[in-house]
N, C-alpha and C positions, 0 to 999 in steps of 0.2 A: 544850753537848754537840754542837754542830753539826759539829765537826771531830774527833770521836773515832772511831777505827777506820778502816781502809783503805777499806772499802766506803762509809762515810759521806763520807769526803773526796772520793772519786771521784764520788759522787752529787751532792755540792755543786758540783763542777766542771762536771758535765753540766748541772745546773740553771742555773748562771751562764752557760753557753754558749748556752742558749736566749735569755736576756735580752740577751746581747751580740749575737746574731744579729738580734733584733728592733730593737735600737738602731741597728745598722749599716743595716738596711733603712729605718728611719725617717729617718736622716741622709741617705740617698740620695734619698728622696722629698722631704724638706724642701729639699734643694739644688735639686732639679728645680723645685719650686714657687716658688723664689725667696726662701725664708726665710733662706738662708745667704749671700746676696749675689748680685750680678749675674753673677759669673763662672760659677757653676754653674746659673744659671736656664735652664730649658728645654734643658739638655744631656742628651740621652737616653743617651748612651754612659756618662757618669759615673753616672747613675741606675741603668742596667742593671748596671754593675759592682758597685755597692753592694748592689743587690737580690740578685745572684747570690752575693756573698760572705756576706750575711746568711742566705740560703737554705742555703748549705753549712754554716754554723755550726749552724743548727737541725737539719739532717740529721745532722751529726756528733754532736750531742747525742743524737739518737734512736738512732744506732748505739751510742753509749757506754752508754745506758740498757739496750739490748738485751744488750750484752756483760756489763754488770754484773749483769743478771738471771741470766744463765747462770753467772757466777762465784759468785753468791750461793747458787744451788741446790747447788753442789758444796762450799761452805765447811763446815768442821768446826765443829760446835756444841759449846761447852764451858761449864762452870759457872764463873762468876766468884766467887772466894772473898771478894771485897771487898763487892759489892753483892747477892750471892745471886741473880743472874739468869743466864739462859742467853744467851750471846752467840755470834757467829760469828767464827772466826779465818780470815783469808786468809794463807796462807804459814805459816812456822814461828813467827814472832813477830808479834804484833798487840796492840792494846789493846782493852779492853772498850768496847763502844759506849755504855754508860751511865755508867760512872764513870771511864774512862780508865786503869784498872789495867792494867799491862803483863802480858800473858799469853804463854805460850810452850808449844809442844808438845815442845820439846827437853828431855830429862831433866836435862841438865847445868845448865839454868837454874832448876831447882827449888830452893826455899829449903831450907837445911840445917836439920835438926831434931836 
């Protein structure tokens, strides 16, 4: 259920961006310390570039989390007929966060009875 619903997909992307940022910073420091070969050893410019890129990834993730929080407060809450839980819909069509049931606010997508 990690990738169900638009909000959860974007939250997972933001969470991965944090780890990417830390990995980029770690690579920059490891190169400076000499663990990645003599070419990058004690090269402060390369280390600074990697640290700044990693920092921007972490800051971008924080901005994305803040934006997703604002979107989540304005999302429409609906009842899922499949799993009997209340879920949030972003946009006109989305899927349930719990069971991946396709949900829609458009009346033309309603099942025919």
